[in-house]
N, C-alpha and C positions, 0 to 999 in steps of 0.2 A: 538537321533539326528543324522541324516545322514550327511556324509561329502559331500562337493561340488564335482562335477565331475572335472577332470583336465581341465585346460584352453584350449580353442579352439586353435588348432595348425595352422600354415601356414599363408596364405595371410591375412585372416580376423584378426588374432591376430596382425599382423604388422600394418594393416590399423588402427585398433582400438588404438594401442599405439601411432601412429603418430597423429591421431585425438585428442587424449587426450593431447598430448604434445602441440599441437597448441591451443586448446581451453583453457587449463589452463593458457597458456601464455597470453591470452586476458584478464584475471582477473587482475585488477590493483595491483601493488606491494604494500606491506604493508607500511603504513605510520608510521614512528618511533614516538612513543609517550609513555610517562610514566603516562599519565592521568588515573585517575580513573573515571569510568562511573558515571554520575549523578544518584543518587538513585531516582527512580520514585515511585509514590504512587502505592500501591498494586492494587487498582482498575483499573489503566491503564494497568497493565500487564495482567489482566483478561478480558480486553475490546475487543469489536469488533467495528471498525470504519466504518462509511458509508459516502462516498463522494457524495455530491449533486451538480449538475450543475443547479442552480435555473431556468435558462432560459429554459432548456431542460428537466427538471424533470417532467413537466406537460404541457398541452396545454396552460394553463393560464400563466405559467412561472413566478409565483410570490411567495411571502412569504406565503400567505394564503393557496396556494395549498400544500405547504410543511407541514404546520401546520395540515391540514386535514389528512395527511398520517403518522403523528407521531405514532398513535396507531399501524399501520402496521409495522413500523420500530421497535417499541418496541417489538411487537410480534415476529418479526424475530430474535431479540436478540441483536439489536444495542445498544451500550452504548455511543458512541461519534459520533455526526453529524459534519462532516467537510463540510462547505459551501464554494464552490469556490467563488472568489471575488464578493462581493455584491455591489460594488461601481459604480458610473456613469462611462460609457465607453467613452473613447476619440473618437472624430469624425474626427479629423484632421489626414490625411493619414491613416485612419483605413483600416484594411483588411476585405474584405467581405462586406456583406450588413449591418450587425449589429456591427461587430467589436469584438475584443477579450476582455473578462473580465479582462485579465491581462494587458490591457492598461488602467490604472486607471486615471480618471480625477480629482477626489476629494476623498482622503482617509477618510474624516470625514463626508461623505454623503452616502446615499444609492441610488442605481439605481432606478429612478422613475418607470421603468417598473416592478420592483419587489414589489413596494408598498411604504409605508411610514415607518418612524422610529417606529411609533406605531405598525405597522404590524410586524416589525422585533422584537419588544419587546414581542409581543404576541407569536411569534414563540419561542423565548427564554423561556418565561414563560411556554409554553406548554411542551417543552423539559425537563425543570428542574422539572416540576411537575411529569413527568414520570421517573425521575431519570436519564435522559440522559444529557450529556455535549454537548456544542456547541463550535466548534473552527472555526475561520475565516481564510480564505486564504488571506495572506498579501503579496503584491508584493513590497517588500522594496527596490529592486535594481533599479527600473526604473518606469517611469510614461508615460502617454500619452503625445503627443506633445502639447495638449491644456490643460494640467493640470493647476490647480490653483497655483501650485508651480512655474510655468514658470515666474511669476513676480519676482522670485529670480534666475536670471541666474547662480549665483555662487553656487546654489544648484546642478548644473549639471556638468558632465564631458564635457570637451571641447577639441577640437583639437588645433594645434599650432596657428591657425588663430582665435581662440576664438569662433568657431562654436560648438554648442551643438551636441553631437554624440550619436548614439544608443549603447547599450551594446555590440552587435554583428552586423556585417554588414547586415545580413539577417533579423534581428529584426527591420525592418524599421518603424514599427508603434509605437515604444517606444523610450524614451530618458533615458540615463543612469544617475543615481544620483551620486553625489560626496560626499562620506563619509569622505573625508578629511576636509570637512567644519563642524565645531562644531555646527553651527546654524542649519544645516540640521539634524544633529544627535538629537539635542534637539527637533526639530519639530516632527521627526518621533517617538521618545519615547513618547512625549506628546500625539501623535495620538494613539499609542497602549494603553496607560493608559486610554484614553477617552473611548475606547470600553470596557475595563475591568471594569472601575469605573462606568460609566454612564449606561451601558447596561448589564453588568454581563456576558460577554462572558467568556468562560473557558480557552481560549488559542488561539494559532495561528498556522497554517501551513504556514511556511515561504518560499515562492517561491524563487527558485534559491538562497538559503540562503548562499551558498559559494561565491556569488558575493558581499556580504556585509562583512566588516571586522568582524572577530570573537570577537574582544574586544568590538565592538558595541553591539553585541547580548548579551554578558555577562553583560555589564552595564545595558542594557535595561531590562534584566530579573531580575536583582537585584531590580530595581524600581518596576517592575510589581509584584514581590513577596510581596512588602509592601502592595499591595491591595489584592492579592489572593496568599497565600503561596503555593497553589497547582496548580499554573498556568502551563499549558501544552504547550510546544513548540515543534513542529515537523519540522525537517530540511528536506527541499527538497534538499538532498545531499546524496552522496555515497562515501564510502572509505575516510571519513574525521573523524577519531576517536576523534580528539581534539574538534570537535563541540559538542560531547556528554559528555565532561568533566564537563562543568559548565553551558553552555547556553541551550542545547537542551535535551529533554527527549528521543527522538528517531529519527532515520533517515528513509529513504525510501527503504533501501536495494535494490537499483537498480541493483547491480551486480547479485543477485540471480534471479531477474526478467529477466535480459539479458540472463543468463544461461538457464533459463527455455524456453525462446523464441527460442534459438538456438537448444535446444534439441527437442522441439515439432515441429520445422520447418524441422527436419531431417538432420541437418548439424553438430550435435554433439551428442555423446552418453549420455544416462541418467546419467551416473556417473559424468558428469560435474556439475550437481546440487549439489551433495555431495562435489565435489572439491571446488565449489564456496562457499558453506556454511563453509567449513573448513578454507578456505582462509580468510573469513570475521572474523571467530572466532579468528584466529591468529592476525589479524589486530587490533581488538578492545579489550579494557579491559573487564574483567569479569563483567557481569551485564549489558553490553550495550544492548539497546532495539532497535529492528528493526521492521518497518512496512512491512508486507508481503502482496503482491498483485499480481494478475494475470490479472487485468483489471484496467484501469484508463483513465483519460481524455487526455493523451498524446499519445495514440496509437489506432490503429484499435481495435474494440471490440474483446474480447477473443473468442466469439462465431463465429465471422467472420474468425479469424485467425485459430482456431482449430476445429470448429464445436461444436455442443452442448455437445457431450460426452467429447471432448477434453477440452473444457472450464470448465466443471464440474470436470474433473480429476485434472486440474491445480489448481482449487480453493480448492479442497479437500487437496491437498498438502499444500497450504498456511494455511488452517484451522487446520492442524495436526502438523505442525512444531512449533518451538518456535517463540516468538515474538507476534506481534499484527496484526491480519488479517484485511484486508480492503475489503469492497464491494463498487462497483461504480454504481450509477445512473441506476437502473433498471436491473442490472445483475441477480437479484434473479428471474426474469421472462424470462431470456434469450434474453434480448433486443439486437437487431442487428443493431440499427440505427447508422448511421455514427458517428464517434467520431473524436477527434483531429481535423485536417484540413479535412473537412470544418466545423465541428460542433462548433469549437471555434469561428467562425466568422459568423455563420448563426444560425437561429432558427430551430432546428431539434429535436422535442420532442421525449421522450421515448414512445414506443408503448407498453402499459401495458397489452393489451389483445390479444397478438399474439397466434395463434392456433398452434397445432402440437408440443407443447413443453412438455417435461416431467415435473413432479411436482417439479420444481427446488426450489420454495420457501419452500415447505415442507421438501425437502432433506436438504437444507441449514439450516433451522430452527432446524432440529434434530441434525445436525452436530455441530451447535453452542451450543446447549444444552449439547451435549456430552462433548464438550470442557470446558464448564463452570462448569459442575457437577463433573469433575474429575481433581484434581490438577496435575495429570500426564502431562496434556497438558498445564499447566500454568507455569511450571518451564522452565529453559533454557537448560535442558539436552536432547540432541538428540544422541542416539547411532545408528550410521549407520551400517547396516548389509550387508555383502557381499552376493551377489546372483549370480547365474550362467547366468544371462541375463543382465549384466550391461549396455548394449547398449540401452535397452528399459525400464528397471524396476528399480525403487528406492525402497529400503526397509529400515525401521528404527524402533527403539523402543522409546516409551515415557513411563516414569516410575515414580511412587512415592512409598510411603511405603505401599500402599494398592492395587494398580493395575499396570499392565503392558500392554501396547497396542503395537501391531505390525501393522504397516501401510505398505501396498504394493500398489504401483501405477504404472500402465503401461502407460508411456508417449508416446507410439507409437500407430499407428492406426492398427497394426497387432496383431494377437493372439500370445502370448508368453507362453511357458512352461519352467519351470526351477525349481530350488531348492535353498534353502538358509540355512545358519547355524544359528540356534537360540536355546539356552538352553530351556529345558522344552517344546519342540514344541507340545507335545501331550496335554498339558494343555490349549492351546489357543482355544477359541471358536470364530466363526465369529460373529461380532456385527451386530445386526439388525438396519438398518437405515430406518426410515419412508420414504415412497415414492420410495424406491428402491425395486426391485424384491427380493423375498426370495432366499437366496443363499444356496448352498449345504454346508454340514459341512466341517470343516477344513480338508485339506489333508497335512498339514505341516509335514515335511519341503518342500514337493513338492507343486508347485502352477501352475495353468493355468489361465491366464488372457486374456480376449478378448481385442480388440483394445480399449485403453483408459479406461479399466476396473480397478477398485480399490477395495481393501478390507481392513477393519479394524478388527483386531482380539484382543480379550481381555483375559487376564489371571488374575484372582483374587489371590492376595497374602495372603488372609485369615487373614488380620490383622484388 
């Protein structure tokens, strides 16, 4: 094992230190908590989640189109299907031509554009037959202005003049619910139980979950567990350790996502990813579970932000870190269709047959298989390794009692050469990933990575 070269002297070192000081300061301070993380089922820790926007997942934009692709999702390695809100969309003061699925008109109905409740049951049955779970996106903090709940004005937050208000001024298409009203709480819990009891959904992704009192979520979960003891609740929240004590199984690890965006946008060094991960580990109790993502419905597509190679590198990072990785709506084919605004308010389907893409589905399928076949990727231990190019490259180890994997990802668009400190460097071999070019043998502890290039090395412990 060779030693790292001495730190770079002079102006670069000063600039890097200053940048690190600034970017680490942007990570939220730790929330004080003595909570113990909720113990989640083992299958969830080993899972891959796939987020679907039903309207844009296909040209048809309905449940049946999703059902026809379940075999493809299963083949990719998906275990949990997260459906963005499936309910009728509010039309009063809607945004865009179609409106946001997060402006819900009736929590107990399905959007007629998606099909019928029988179509939804068919989708659920198809997923369950294939061993996959289905969770619904529930928007518990606000409704559309023409919601059926509007017949109960006391269910809503109001200003001093008794006027119903939105949760935030720029969220003009929705009205904020008032969880100080016990009747509203009862109605919302009964609604959640309806989808679990009558349809068999396996859980919920709870949109803007921090806008709803934590004690509500804890009470609702207790009732849901009477129907399904392994109910899964995913918090759309970040830096809120207490949410994972009793109510939620995992959160969305938004801090890591923000750090990754800053790094890949060239405004922060790659070491910020490590710093963010460490900060979260310090915030949360042992065993806390986090959803890892590089692409979702709230931002421009990763392939647009980083290019195809950059998007692949970002997702490789999420697939090899601890936690539960997420795929979003066509990212396995490199879809670059608009997302967030305007896609939340218009119909902009995934383009499934784009040309000029690398075999992303094959690459992701193989990476998912690697993750599932080796317990080293399923525990919560990540050993970050120092390397001589911390501005561009992240390096870390994943290990169990049989294997040790070294992951190196260049998060910049330029070629980087460097070295790292790792015990037994001569024993590591480059892992072959289907769909990727055959790589030369290991040169560890030295490495040379092209722009957005990544490598996974394996060392068998012989047990």
